[in-house]
C-alpha positions as CSV (number, residue, x, y, z in Angstrom):
1,X,-88.2,16.1,-169.3
2,X,-91.2,18.3,-168.2
3,X,-90.9,21.0,-165.8
4,X,-92.5,19.4,-163.2
5,X,-90.3,16.4,-163.4
6,X,-87.3,18.5,-163.2
7,X,-88.1,20.7,-160.1
8,X,-89.9,17.8,-158.4
9,X,-87.2,15.0,-159.1
10,X,-86.5,13.6,-155.4
11,X,-84.2,11.0,-156.1
12,X,-80.3,11.3,-155.5
13,X,-78.7,11.5,-159.2
14,X,-75.8,9.1,-158.6
15,X,-76.4,5.5,-158.5
16,X,-80.0,5.8,-157.9
17,X,-81.1,2.2,-157.0
18,X,-84.0,2.5,-159.6
19,X,-82.9,5.3,-161.4
20,X,-84.6,5.2,-165.1
21,X,-87.5,3.2,-163.7
22,X,-89.2,6.1,-162.1
23,X,-91.8,8.0,-163.8
24,X,-91.5,11.9,-163.4
25,X,-94.8,13.8,-162.6
26,X,-96.6,14.6,-166.2
27,X,-97.4,18.4,-166.7
28,X,-101.0,19.0,-165.5
29,X,-101.4,22.4,-167.4
30,X,-100.1,23.6,-170.6
31,X,-96.8,24.7,-170.5
32,X,-96.4,28.2,-172.1
33,X,-93.2,28.7,-174.1
34,X,-91.3,31.8,-175.7
35,X,-88.3,32.7,-178.1
36,X,-86.2,35.4,-178.9
37,X,-82.7,33.3,-179.2
38,X,-81.7,30.8,-181.8
39,X,-82.8,27.4,-181.2
40,X,-81.5,24.3,-183.0
41,X,-83.2,21.8,-185.1
42,X,-82.0,18.4,-183.1
43,X,-80.8,15.7,-186.2
44,X,-83.1,12.6,-186.4
45,X,-81.2,9.5,-185.6
46,X,-81.8,5.7,-186.8
47,X,-80.1,2.1,-186.7
48,X,-79.5,0.3,-189.5
49,X,-79.8,-3.5,-190.0
50,X,-76.2,-3.9,-189.1
51,X,-76.1,-1.9,-186.3
52,X,-74.7,1.2,-187.6
53,X,-75.8,4.1,-186.4
54,X,-77.1,7.1,-188.7
55,X,-77.9,10.4,-187.1
56,X,-78.6,13.5,-189.3
57,X,-79.9,14.0,-192.8
58,X,-77.3,12.9,-195.5
59,X,-78.2,14.1,-198.5
60,X,-79.1,12.0,-201.2
61,X,-77.0,11.9,-204.7
62,X,-78.4,14.6,-207.0
63,X,-79.1,13.7,-210.3
64,X,-76.5,14.1,-212.9
65,X,-73.8,14.2,-209.9
66,X,-70.1,14.4,-210.7
67,X,-68.1,12.1,-208.6
68,X,-64.9,14.3,-208.8
69,X,-62.6,11.3,-208.1
70,X,-59.4,13.3,-207.3
71,X,-61.1,15.3,-204.5
72,X,-62.5,12.0,-202.8
73,X,-59.1,10.3,-203.2
74,X,-57.8,13.3,-200.9
75,X,-60.6,12.8,-198.6
76,X,-59.6,8.7,-198.3
77,X,-56.3,9.4,-198.0
78,X,-56.6,11.7,-195.1
79,X,-56.5,8.7,-192.2
80,X,-53.8,10.2,-190.1
81,X,-55.0,10.4,-186.2
82,X,-56.4,12.5,-185.3
83,X,-58.2,12.8,-189.2
84,X,-59.6,16.4,-189.4
85,X,-60.4,17.5,-193.2
86,X,-61.8,20.4,-193.5
87,X,-63.3,21.6,-197.3
88,X,-62.9,25.1,-198.4
89,X,-64.0,26.9,-201.1
90,X,-66.5,29.6,-202.4
91,X,-70.5,29.2,-202.2
92,X,-71.8,26.9,-204.3
93,X,-68.8,25.1,-205.8
94,X,-70.1,21.5,-204.6
95,X,-68.8,21.4,-200.9
96,X,-71.8,19.8,-199.5
97,X,-72.3,17.2,-202.5
98,X,-68.6,16.3,-202.1
99,X,-68.8,15.5,-198.3
100,X,-72.2,13.5,-199.0
101,X,-70.4,11.4,-201.5
102,X,-68.0,10.4,-198.8
103,X,-70.5,10.1,-196.2
104,X,-72.8,7.8,-198.3
105,X,-69.5,5.8,-199.2
106,X,-68.6,5.3,-195.5
107,X,-72.4,4.0,-194.8
108,X,-72.2,1.6,-197.7
109,X,-68.9,0.4,-196.1
110,X,-70.3,-0.7,-192.7
111,X,-69.1,2.2,-191.0
112,X,-70.3,2.1,-187.2
113,X,-71.3,5.8,-186.8
114,X,-72.1,8.5,-189.5
115,X,-73.5,11.7,-188.6
116,X,-74.4,14.8,-190.3
117,X,-74.7,17.8,-187.8
118,X,-75.6,21.3,-188.7
119,X,-72.9,23.5,-187.1
120,X,-73.6,27.0,-188.1
121,X,-73.7,28.0,-184.6
122,X,-73.1,27.1,-181.1
123,X,-77.0,25.8,-180.4
124,X,-77.1,23.9,-183.6
125,X,-73.6,22.3,-183.1
126,X,-74.5,21.3,-179.6
127,X,-78.0,19.7,-180.3
128,X,-76.2,17.8,-183.3
129,X,-73.4,16.6,-180.8
130,X,-76.2,15.6,-178.1
131,X,-78.1,13.6,-180.8
132,X,-75.1,11.8,-181.6
133,X,-74.5,10.8,-178.1
134,X,-77.7,9.9,-177.3
135,X,-77.9,7.6,-180.2
136,X,-74.7,6.1,-179.4
137,X,-76.2,5.4,-175.8
138,X,-73.5,7.8,-174.1
139,X,-76.8,9.3,-172.5
140,X,-77.1,7.4,-169.1
141,X,-81.0,6.9,-169.4
142,X,-81.6,8.9,-166.5
143,X,-82.1,12.9,-166.1
144,X,-81.0,14.4,-170.0
145,X,-77.4,15.8,-169.5
146,X,-76.7,19.1,-170.8
147,X,-76.0,19.5,-174.8
148,X,-72.5,20.6,-173.8
149,X,-72.0,17.8,-171.5
150,X,-73.1,15.4,-174.0
151,X,-70.9,16.8,-176.3
152,X,-67.9,16.7,-174.3
153,X,-68.8,12.8,-173.7
154,X,-69.2,12.1,-176.8
155,X,-65.8,13.8,-177.5
156,X,-64.1,11.7,-175.0
157,X,-65.9,8.7,-176.3
158,X,-64.6,9.3,-180.1
159,X,-60.8,9.7,-178.8
160,X,-61.2,6.3,-176.8
161,X,-63.0,4.3,-179.5
162,X,-63.8,6.4,-182.8
163,X,-62.7,3.7,-185.4
164,X,-64.7,3.9,-188.5
165,X,-67.2,6.7,-187.0
166,X,-67.3,9.9,-189.2
167,X,-68.7,12.9,-188.0
168,X,-69.5,15.7,-190.9
169,X,-69.7,18.9,-189.8
170,X,-72.0,21.4,-191.8
171,X,-71.8,25.1,-192.3
172,X,-68.5,24.7,-189.8
173,X,-67.4,28.3,-190.8
174,X,-66.2,29.0,-187.3
175,X,-63.6,26.7,-186.2
176,X,-63.0,28.2,-182.9
177,X,-66.6,27.2,-181.9
178,X,-65.8,23.8,-183.6
179,X,-62.5,23.1,-181.4
180,X,-63.6,22.4,-177.8
181,X,-66.0,19.4,-179.1
182,X,-63.5,17.9,-181.7
183,X,-61.6,14.7,-180.9
184,X,-57.7,15.8,-180.4
185,X,-56.8,11.9,-180.9
186,X,-58.1,8.8,-181.8
187,X,-59.1,7.3,-185.2
188,X,-62.6,9.1,-185.5
189,X,-62.6,10.9,-188.8
190,X,-64.4,14.5,-188.9
191,X,-65.0,16.3,-192.3
192,X,-65.8,19.9,-191.8
193,X,-67.8,21.9,-194.6
194,X,-66.2,25.1,-194.2
195,X,-65.3,28.3,-196.3
196,X,-61.4,29.6,-194.8
197,X,-58.6,28.0,-194.9
198,X,-58.0,26.4,-191.0
199,X,-54.7,26.7,-189.1
200,X,-52.2,24.0,-189.8
201,X,-53.0,22.4,-186.5
202,X,-56.3,21.5,-187.7
203,X,-55.3,19.1,-189.7
204,X,-55.7,18.3,-193.8
205,X,-57.5,21.4,-195.7
206,X,-59.0,20.2,-199.0
207,X,-59.7,23.3,-201.3
208,X,-63.0,22.5,-203.7
209,X,-63.0,24.9,-206.8
210,X,-65.4,25.1,-209.7
211,X,-66.2,22.4,-212.0
212,X,-63.3,21.6,-214.6
213,X,-64.4,22.4,-218.1
214,X,-65.0,18.7,-219.1
215,X,-67.1,18.0,-215.5
216,X,-69.4,21.0,-216.2
217,X,-69.9,19.8,-219.9
218,X,-70.5,16.2,-218.7
219,X,-73.2,17.3,-216.1
220,X,-75.1,19.3,-219.1
221,X,-75.0,16.3,-221.4
222,X,-75.6,13.9,-219.2
223,X,-78.7,15.7,-217.8
224,X,-80.1,17.4,-221.1
225,X,-79.5,14.3,-223.6
226,X,-77.9,17.0,-226.1
227,X,-75.1,16.2,-228.0
228,X,-73.9,19.7,-228.6
229,X,-70.3,20.0,-226.8
230,X,-70.1,23.6,-227.9
231,X,-73.4,25.0,-226.4
232,X,-72.7,23.2,-223.5
233,X,-69.5,24.7,-222.9
234,X,-70.9,28.1,-223.7
235,X,-73.7,27.8,-221.3
236,X,-70.8,26.4,-218.6
237,X,-68.9,29.7,-219.4
238,X,-71.6,32.0,-218.8
239,X,-72.4,30.4,-215.2
240,X,-68.7,30.4,-214.4
241,X,-68.5,26.3,-214.2
242,X,-70.4,26.7,-210.9
243,X,-71.8,23.4,-210.4
244,X,-74.7,24.8,-208.3
245,X,-75.9,26.8,-211.4
246,X,-75.1,24.0,-213.8
247,X,-77.4,21.8,-212.1
248,X,-80.3,24.1,-212.1
249,X,-79.7,24.9,-215.7
250,X,-79.3,21.6,-216.6
251,X,-82.8,20.8,-215.1
252,X,-84.6,23.7,-216.9
253,X,-83.0,22.6,-220.0
254,X,-83.9,19.2,-219.8
255,X,-87.1,20.0,-218.4
256,X,-88.7,22.2,-220.6
257,X,-86.8,20.6,-223.8
258,X,-84.6,23.5,-224.8
259,X,-81.6,24.0,-226.4
260,X,-78.3,25.4,-225.0
261,X,-78.6,28.6,-227.0
262,X,-82.6,29.2,-226.2
263,X,-81.7,28.8,-222.6
264,X,-78.5,31.2,-222.5
265,X,-81.3,33.6,-224.4
266,X,-83.6,33.6,-221.7
267,X,-81.0,33.8,-219.1
268,X,-79.9,36.8,-220.7
269,X,-83.2,38.6,-221.4
270,X,-84.2,38.3,-217.4
271,X,-83.6,41.3,-215.1
272,X,-83.0,40.6,-211.3
273,X,-82.4,43.9,-209.8
274,X,-85.5,43.2,-207.7
275,X,-84.1,39.6,-206.4
276,X,-80.5,40.6,-205.8
277,X,-79.6,38.6,-202.7
278,X,-77.5,40.3,-200.1
279,X,-76.0,39.1,-196.9
280,X,-76.6,41.0,-193.4
281,X,-74.2,43.7,-194.3
282,X,-76.6,44.4,-197.4
283,X,-73.4,43.5,-199.8
284,X,-74.1,41.2,-202.8
285,X,-73.6,37.2,-202.1
286,X,-70.0,36.2,-203.7
287,X,-71.9,34.2,-206.5
288,X,-70.8,34.9,-210.0
289,X,-73.2,36.7,-212.1
290,X,-76.3,35.1,-213.8
291,X,-76.9,32.7,-210.7
292,X,-80.1,34.3,-209.1
293,X,-81.1,34.5,-212.6
294,X,-80.8,30.3,-213.1
295,X,-82.6,30.2,-210.1
296,X,-85.3,32.4,-211.3
297,X,-85.6,30.7,-214.4
298,X,-86.1,27.0,-212.2
299,X,-88.9,28.8,-210.2
300,X,-90.5,29.9,-213.2
301,X,-90.2,26.5,-214.9
302,X,-91.7,24.9,-212.0
303,X,-94.5,27.1,-211.7
304,X,-95.5,26.6,-215.1
305,X,-95.4,22.7,-214.7
306,X,-97.5,22.6,-211.7
307,X,-100.7,24.7,-212.1
308,X,-102.3,23.8,-209.1
309,X,-99.7,25.6,-207.1
310,X,-98.7,22.8,-204.9
311,X,-94.9,23.2,-205.6
312,X,-94.8,27.0,-205.3
313,X,-96.5,26.6,-201.7
314,X,-93.8,24.4,-200.8
315,X,-91.1,26.6,-202.1
316,X,-92.8,29.4,-200.3
317,X,-93.2,27.5,-196.9
318,X,-89.2,26.4,-197.4
319,X,-88.4,29.7,-197.6
320,X,-89.6,30.7,-194.3
321,X,-88.6,27.5,-192.6
322,X,-85.1,26.3,-192.0
323,X,-83.4,25.7,-195.1
324,X,-81.1,22.9,-193.5
325,X,-83.7,20.3,-193.5
326,X,-87.8,20.1,-193.3
327,X,-89.4,17.0,-192.6
328,X,-91.6,15.9,-195.4
329,X,-94.4,14.8,-192.8
330,X,-94.5,18.6,-192.0
331,X,-95.2,19.3,-195.8
332,X,-97.7,16.7,-195.8
333,X,-99.6,17.7,-192.8
334,X,-99.4,21.5,-194.4
335,X,-101.4,20.1,-197.4
336,X,-103.8,18.1,-195.6
337,X,-104.6,20.9,-193.3
338,X,-105.3,23.3,-196.1
339,X,-102.5,26.0,-195.0
340,X,-99.9,24.8,-198.1
341,X,-102.5,26.5,-200.6
342,X,-104.4,28.7,-198.5
343,X,-108.3,29.1,-198.5
344,X,-108.3,25.8,-197.2
345,X,-107.8,24.0,-200.1
346,X,-106.6,20.9,-198.9
347,X,-104.3,18.7,-200.8
348,X,-103.5,14.6,-200.6
349,X,-100.4,13.7,-199.1
350,X,-99.5,11.9,-202.3
351,X,-99.8,15.2,-204.3
352,X,-97.5,17.0,-201.8
353,X,-94.6,14.1,-202.6
354,X,-95.3,14.4,-206.3
355,X,-94.9,18.3,-205.9
356,X,-91.3,17.4,-203.8
357,X,-90.3,15.0,-206.7
358,X,-91.0,17.6,-209.2
359,X,-89.0,20.1,-207.4
360,X,-85.9,17.9,-207.2
361,X,-86.3,17.2,-210.5
362,X,-86.0,20.6,-210.9
363,X,-83.0,21.2,-208.7
364,X,-84.7,23.5,-206.4
365,X,-84.3,20.7,-203.2
366,X,-83.0,17.9,-202.3
367,X,-83.8,14.9,-200.4
368,X,-82.3,13.3,-197.5
369,X,-80.7,9.8,-198.0
370,X,-83.9,8.1,-196.2
371,X,-86.1,10.4,-197.9
372,X,-87.7,11.7,-194.8
373,X,-86.4,15.3,-195.3
374,X,-85.9,18.0,-197.8
375,X,-83.6,21.1,-197.8
376,X,-83.1,24.0,-199.7
377,X,-79.9,25.6,-200.6
378,X,-79.6,29.0,-199.1
379,X,-79.4,30.9,-202.3
380,X,-82.8,29.2,-203.7
381,X,-84.5,30.3,-200.4
382,X,-83.4,33.8,-200.2
383,X,-84.6,34.3,-203.8
384,X,-87.7,32.7,-203.2
385,X,-87.8,35.0,-200.1
386,X,-87.3,38.1,-202.0
387,X,-89.8,37.1,-204.8
388,X,-92.2,36.8,-202.2
389,X,-91.4,40.0,-201.0
390,X,-91.7,41.9,-204.4
391,X,-95.0,40.4,-204.8
392,X,-96.3,41.1,-201.5
393,X,-96.8,37.7,-200.6
394,X,-94.3,37.3,-197.6
395,X,-96.8,38.0,-194.8
396,X,-99.4,35.2,-196.5
397,X,-96.2,32.8,-196.4
398,X,-95.4,33.5,-193.0
399,X,-99.3,32.8,-191.9
400,X,-99.2,29.6,-193.6
401,X,-95.9,28.4,-192.2
402,X,-97.1,29.6,-188.7
403,X,-100.4,27.7,-189.2
404,X,-98.8,24.6,-190.4
405,X,-96.4,24.3,-187.3
406,X,-99.5,25.1,-185.0
407,X,-101.6,22.9,-186.6
408,X,-99.3,19.5,-187.1
409,X,-96.8,20.1,-183.8
410,X,-99.2,18.0,-181.8
411,X,-99.2,15.1,-184.7
412,X,-95.8,15.1,-185.1
413,X,-94.1,15.7,-182.0
414,X,-94.7,12.8,-179.3
415,X,-93.8,13.2,-175.7
416,X,-89.7,12.2,-175.0
417,X,-89.2,12.0,-178.9
418,X,-86.1,14.5,-178.7
419,X,-85.4,14.4,-182.4
420,X,-88.8,15.5,-183.3
421,X,-89.1,18.1,-180.6
422,X,-85.7,19.4,-181.5
423,X,-86.6,19.5,-185.0
424,X,-90.0,21.5,-184.3
425,X,-88.3,23.8,-182.4
426,X,-85.6,24.6,-185.2
427,X,-88.5,25.3,-187.2
428,X,-90.5,27.4,-185.3
429,X,-87.1,29.6,-184.6
430,X,-86.5,29.9,-188.0
431,X,-90.1,31.0,-189.0
432,X,-89.9,33.7,-186.0
433,X,-86.5,34.7,-187.6
434,X,-88.0,35.4,-190.6
435,X,-91.3,37.0,-189.3
436,X,-89.0,39.4,-187.3
437,X,-87.7,41.0,-190.7
438,X,-91.2,41.7,-192.4
439,X,-91.3,45.0,-193.6
440,X,-94.9,45.2,-193.2
441,X,-97.4,45.2,-190.6
442,X,-98.0,41.2,-190.0
443,X,-101.5,42.2,-188.9
444,X,-103.1,40.7,-185.7
445,X,-103.9,37.1,-186.8
446,X,-100.1,36.6,-187.7
447,X,-98.9,38.6,-184.3
448,X,-101.4,36.0,-182.4
449,X,-100.2,33.0,-184.3
450,X,-96.4,34.1,-183.6
451,X,-97.2,34.3,-179.9
452,X,-98.7,30.8,-179.5
453,X,-95.4,29.6,-181.3
454,X,-93.2,31.6,-179.0
455,X,-95.2,29.4,-176.2
456,X,-94.9,26.4,-177.9
457,X,-90.9,26.9,-178.6
458,X,-90.8,27.5,-174.8
459,X,-92.7,24.5,-174.1
460,X,-90.2,22.4,-176.3
461,X,-87.1,24.2,-174.8
462,X,-88.3,22.9,-171.4
463,X,-89.1,19.6,-172.6
464,X,-85.7,19.0,-174.1
465,X,-84.3,20.2,-170.9
466,X,-80.7,20.6,-171.4
467,X,-80.5,24.6,-172.3
468,X,-82.0,26.3,-169.3
469,X,-80.3,29.6,-170.3
470,X,-82.1,29.5,-173.6
471,X,-85.6,28.7,-172.0
472,X,-85.0,31.6,-169.7
473,X,-84.2,33.9,-172.3
474,X,-87.1,32.9,-174.1
475,X,-89.5,32.9,-171.4
476,X,-88.6,36.6,-170.1
477,X,-89.5,38.5,-173.2
478,X,-92.7,36.2,-173.7
479,X,-94.0,36.6,-170.0
480,X,-93.5,40.5,-170.4
481,X,-95.6,40.6,-173.8
482,X,-98.2,38.5,-172.4
483,X,-98.8,40.8,-169.6
484,X,-98.7,43.6,-171.6
485,X,-101.1,42.6,-174.4
486,X,-103.4,40.1,-172.3
487,X,-103.1,41.1,-168.7
488,X,-101.3,39.6,-165.9
489,X,-104.0,37.2,-165.0
490,X,-104.6,35.6,-168.3
491,X,-104.2,32.0,-168.4
492,X,-101.2,32.1,-171.5
493,X,-99.6,34.8,-168.8
494,X,-99.4,32.6,-166.0
495,X,-98.1,29.8,-167.8
496,X,-95.5,31.5,-169.3
497,X,-94.4,33.1,-166.0
498,X,-94.7,29.6,-164.3
499,X,-92.5,28.2,-167.1
500,X,-90.0,31.1,-166.6
501,X,-89.8,29.9,-162.7
502,X,-89.4,26.3,-163.5
503,X,-86.3,27.3,-165.8
504,X,-84.9,29.5,-163.3
505,X,-85.1,26.6,-160.7
506,X,-83.8,23.9,-163.1
507,X,-80.7,26.1,-163.8
508,X,-80.2,26.1,-160.1
509,X,-81.3,29.8,-159.7
510,X,-84.3,28.8,-157.6
511,X,-84.0,32.2,-155.7
512,X,-85.2,33.9,-158.5
513,X,-87.9,31.5,-159.4
514,X,-89.5,31.7,-155.8
515,X,-91.1,35.1,-156.5
516,X,-92.2,34.1,-159.7
517,X,-94.2,30.9,-158.2
518,X,-95.6,32.7,-155.2
519,X,-96.9,35.5,-157.7
520,X,-98.6,33.0,-160.2
521,X,-99.9,31.2,-156.6
522,X,-101.6,34.4,-155.4
523,X,-103.1,35.1,-158.9
524,X,-104.6,31.7,-159.8
525,X,-106.0,31.9,-156.2
526,X,-107.4,35.2,-157.1
527,X,-108.9,33.9,-160.3
528,X,-109.4,30.2,-159.8
529,X,-110.1,29.8,-156.1
530,X,-107.8,27.7,-153.5
531,X,-109.2,24.3,-154.9
532,X,-108.6,24.4,-158.3
533,X,-106.1,21.8,-159.7
534,X,-104.1,24.5,-161.6
535,X,-104.0,26.4,-158.2
536,X,-102.7,22.9,-156.4
537,X,-100.1,22.8,-159.1
538,X,-98.8,25.8,-158.4
539,X,-98.9,25.5,-154.2
540,X,-97.0,22.4,-155.4
541,X,-94.3,23.6,-157.0
542,X,-93.8,26.6,-154.8
543,X,-93.2,23.8,-152.1
544,X,-90.9,22.0,-153.9
545,X,-88.9,25.3,-154.6
546,X,-89.1,26.2,-151.0
547,X,-87.5,22.9,-150.2
548,X,-85.0,23.3,-152.7
549,X,-83.9,26.6,-151.2
550,X,-83.7,25.0,-147.5
551,X,-86.9,26.7,-146.4
552,X,-88.3,23.3,-144.4
553,X,-91.1,24.3,-142.7
554,X,-92.9,26.4,-145.5
555,X,-92.2,23.3,-147.7
556,X,-94.0,21.2,-145.3
557,X,-96.9,23.6,-144.8
558,X,-97.6,23.5,-148.5
559,X,-97.2,20.0,-149.3
560,X,-99.3,19.1,-146.4
561,X,-102.1,21.8,-147.7
562,X,-101.9,20.1,-151.4
563,X,-102.0,16.5,-149.9
564,X,-105.0,17.3,-147.9
565,X,-106.9,19.2,-150.9
566,X,-105.8,16.2,-153.6
567,X,-107.5,13.7,-150.9
568,X,-110.5,15.6,-150.6
569,X,-111.2,16.1,-154.2
570,X,-109.6,13.5,-156.3
571,X,-109.4,10.2,-153.8
572,X,-106.9,8.8,-151.8
573,X,-105.2,6.6,-154.7
574,X,-105.7,9.4,-157.4
575,X,-101.9,9.9,-159.1
576,X,-101.8,13.2,-158.0
577,X,-102.5,12.3,-154.6
578,X,-100.0,9.6,-154.3
579,X,-97.4,12.0,-155.9
580,X,-98.3,14.4,-153.2
581,X,-98.0,12.3,-150.3
582,X,-94.6,11.4,-151.6
583,X,-93.3,15.1,-151.7
584,X,-94.4,15.2,-148.2
585,X,-92.6,12.6,-147.0
586,X,-89.3,13.4,-148.7
587,X,-89.8,16.8,-147.3
588,X,-90.1,15.0,-144.1
589,X,-87.1,13.1,-144.5
590,X,-84.9,16.1,-145.7
591,X,-85.9,17.8,-142.5
592,X,-84.8,14.8,-140.2
593,X,-88.2,13.7,-139.6
594,X,-88.4,10.1,-140.8
595,X,-90.4,8.8,-138.2
596,X,-93.2,11.4,-139.6
597,X,-92.6,10.0,-143.3
598,X,-92.9,6.3,-142.8
599,X,-96.9,6.3,-142.7
600,X,-97.1,8.0,-145.6
601,X,-94.5,5.9,-147.4
602,X,-96.5,2.9,-146.3
603,X,-99.9,4.2,-147.6
604,X,-98.2,5.0,-150.8
605,X,-96.4,1.6,-151.1
606,X,-99.9,-0.1,-150.3
607,X,-101.8,1.8,-153.2
608,X,-99.1,1.3,-155.9
609,X,-98.8,-2.6,-155.3
610,X,-102.5,-2.6,-155.3
611,X,-103.1,-0.6,-158.2
612,X,-100.2,-1.3,-160.4
613,X,-98.7,-4.8,-158.7
614,X,-95.6,-5.7,-157.4
615,X,-93.1,-4.9,-160.3
616,X,-94.0,-2.2,-161.5
617,X,-91.4,0.6,-162.0
618,X,-93.6,3.0,-159.6
619,X,-94.0,0.4,-157.1
620,X,-90.3,-0.4,-157.0
621,X,-89.6,3.2,-156.4
622,X,-92.2,3.3,-153.7
623,X,-91.0,0.4,-152.1
624,X,-87.0,1.6,-152.2
625,X,-88.7,4.8,-150.9
626,X,-89.8,2.9,-147.8
627,X,-86.7,0.8,-147.0
628,X,-84.7,4.3,-147.2
629,X,-87.2,5.9,-144.6
630,X,-86.8,2.9,-142.2
631,X,-83.0,3.4,-142.5
632,X,-83.1,7.2,-141.8
633,X,-85.5,6.4,-138.5
634,X,-82.8,3.6,-137.6
635,X,-85.0,0.7,-138.6
636,X,-82.1,-1.3,-140.9
637,X,-84.1,-4.7,-140.0
638,X,-87.7,-3.5,-141.4
639,X,-85.9,-2.2,-144.6
640,X,-84.1,-5.5,-145.3
641,X,-86.9,-7.6,-146.4
642,X,-88.0,-4.6,-148.9
643,X,-84.7,-4.2,-150.1
644,X,-84.5,-7.6,-151.0
645,X,-87.6,-7.7,-152.5
646,X,-86.4,-5.2,-154.9
647,X,-83.4,-6.7,-155.8
648,X,-85.4,-10.0,-156.9
649,X,-87.4,-7.9,-159.2
650,X,-84.3,-5.9,-160.6
651,X,-82.6,-9.3,-161.2
652,X,-85.7,-10.7,-163.0
653,X,-86.6,-7.6,-165.0
654,X,-83.1,-6.1,-165.8
655,X,-80.4,-8.8,-165.0
656,X,-77.7,-9.1,-162.5
657,X,-75.2,-6.9,-164.1
658,X,-77.7,-3.6,-164.5
659,X,-76.1,-0.6,-162.4
660,X,-79.8,-0.3,-161.1
661,X,-79.4,-4.0,-159.7
662,X,-76.0,-3.3,-158.7
663,X,-77.1,-0.3,-156.4
664,X,-80.0,-2.3,-155.0
665,X,-77.3,-4.6,-153.6
666,X,-75.6,-2.3,-152.4
667,X,-78.5,-0.6,-150.3
668,X,-79.1,-4.4,-149.2
669,X,-75.8,-4.9,-147.7
670,X,-75.7,-1.6,-146.1
671,X,-79.1,-2.3,-144.2
672,X,-77.8,-5.5,-143.3
673,X,-74.5,-4.0,-141.8
674,X,-76.4,-1.5,-140.1
675,X,-78.7,-4.1,-138.5
676,X,-75.8,-6.1,-137.7
677,X,-73.3,-3.9,-135.9
678,X,-76.3,-0.7,-135.1
679,X,-73.1,1.7,-136.3
680,X,-75.8,3.7,-138.3
681,X,-74.2,7.0,-138.5
682,X,-71.3,6.8,-140.8
683,X,-73.3,4.4,-143.4
684,X,-76.4,6.5,-143.4
685,X,-74.4,9.2,-144.9
686,X,-72.7,6.6,-147.2
687,X,-76.3,5.9,-148.5
688,X,-77.4,9.4,-149.1
689,X,-74.5,9.6,-151.5
690,X,-75.6,6.3,-153.3
691,X,-79.1,7.4,-153.6
692,X,-80.7,6.8,-150.8
693,X,-83.3,9.6,-150.8
694,X,-86.8,9.6,-151.8
695,X,-87.5,8.9,-155.5
696,X,-90.4,10.5,-157.4
697,X,-92.4,7.2,-157.8
698,X,-95.1,8.6,-160.6
699,X,-98.1,9.5,-160.5
C-alpha cells in the first residue's frame, strides 16, 4: 500500500460496502526510504494445476542425494496432533536436504499447502507466515494487515483446518520465537530445521548426524563413477563423513577427473589460515577440519572451468546478498546490465544460466524446486566473502551488487507484487549488512549507492505496509544522514522526511507525524513555490494528518486551498482534483457539515460516470459516497436510488453472496428504514459502524 493510500484512506475498514473496489491515490512523488534494521525476504507463492498452494523456495534434489530412509521414516511416523518435528544436528549434516526431500514428497502426494519459510529471525518468520496467509486467501483483500496479525490468522486457520498442510521453518534455532505462531492443535504438520534439542512439549525431535560409512561411499562412488571403495572411504574419513563436504568433494573429483588419492593430496596441500571462517564472537565455526579447504578447492575448480568469469561474478554477488535465496532474474539482469563482470561487459542471460548450472554441478549453489531461485550454503558464502577480502575485492563486489539491485529494481518489482517487493527488500538489507562490515573505506561511489538503496528499502517497507516500526527505524537515520550530507532542502531529504511522517501516521503516531509534514510543506513552498505539484501533495498530506488528529478547521482550510489550486492548474476533472474534492467532502462530513459536502460529491460522481462509466470501481465508490452524505444530511429518500444502483452493479459484477454486495444491501435497507420511520439518529450511528463514511474513490 502506498504512503498516500494509507494516510488518506477515508473509508471505515469494517464491512465497507465496496471494500476492495476502491482505488487508492497514487504516490505522486518518489518515496525516499531507509534501512538500519533487518528486513525480511517474503517468499514467493504459486498455485499448482491441482490447486496446491506452494510458498517459498523448496530446494531441488541435489546430485548424488542420499535418501536416508530411516530418517524419512521417522518424519513420516510423526502424525500425532499437533505434529511438530524438530530436526537437530550440527551444521552441514544434511538437515535441509532431508527436510526438502520430505517437502517434495508431500508436494508429490497432493498436499494442500507446502510452505518453506526462513525463520532465522522474527522479521523473516513473520514475512514468511504473512506470505502463506496471503496465498491461502486469509488476507481480506482490503488494506494489508500487519505481518503479526496475518501470522496469527494463519495459526488459527491451521488449527481449525490444517489437514494435509506442511510448514517447513528453516534456520528455526530460536524455538521461543516460533512458539506464538505455531498451531497448538489440529492436523497441520510443522517441520523445524534447528540445532538444539527442543523441550518435550514441542513434539518429536529427530537428530540428524553425519553419513554412515556406507552412505558416504555411496555418494562418492555414485557421483564420481570410481570403483574404489578404499579410496572413497579414505576421503570420507578425512572429511568426517560430513554430507556438505562430501558433496563438494565428489563434484571436484568428478569434474576434474581426479582419483581419490589425488584429491586428498590437493586437499592436504591447501593452507586456509587466510580463509578461516568465524562466527560473530570470533570463534571458529563448528565444522570438522578440512571443510573450508573443500570449499576452496571447489571454487578453484569452478574458476578454472569458466575462463570468462561469469561463475566467479555470480559467487561474488551471492556472497554479498542473502544466501537463503536469490532470484535468477536478478542475476540475469546483473549480467545484461554489465554489473556482474564489471567494466560494462554485458553477459547474455543464457550465459548466466549456464554458469548457474555449472555452479550447481560444482555443488557451490543449489536451485529451488521451480528453478527460479538459487541459494548458497552459509559456509560457502563466508569462504567466498573471506577470499574476496583477502584479494581486496570486497568493495568491488559490494559495488557490483549495489548497482545490480538499483538497476534491476524497477524491472523486477511491480506495484502490488508483495513477494517481489519483499524479496528485493531482503536483498538490499543483506547487502547493507555486508557493506557495514567493510574494513576499507567504501569510497564515495559506493556510499552514494548505499544511500540510494536505503531510500529504496524504505519505499518497499512502506509499500508492504505491514511493519511501520521498521519503516520508522529506517527513515529516522536516513533522514538525518541526508540532511547532513545533502542539506535539509534537497529533494531526497524532503522525500525521506515525508516518508518518516507517513510511517508515523500509519503507525497511529499522528502527533509525531504532523511537525514533519509541516516542516516539509514549508520547505517545499520556499524552494518550489506554492503551486508546485509536490507542494500541493505535501499540503494534502498535512491536511489529512490534521483531520486525523481532530483539527477539523485546519484540515478543511488546507483541503480547500489544495482543491482550488488543482482545479486551476490541472482542471476540474483531473484525477488529483477529483481526489481533492472527495477529501474536502470527507472533512466536511466528519465535521458534521454534510450539507457542504453534498455538492462536492455530486460533482465528483458526475465526473466519474462521464470519464469511467457507471460500473467502474471508482464510480461505485463515488456513488456510495453521495448516498452516505445524503443519509448524513437527513435525506435518506435521495440515498435510496443510489444504493439500489450500487446493489445491482455489485450483484452483477461480484455475485449476490460477495461481502461487498451484502454490505451494500444492508445500507440500502437502512436508508429505506430511515425514509419510512424518520428515526435517523440511532441508525445514522449504525451506518458509520458498517462503512458509511466516504471512501477514497481514486484518482
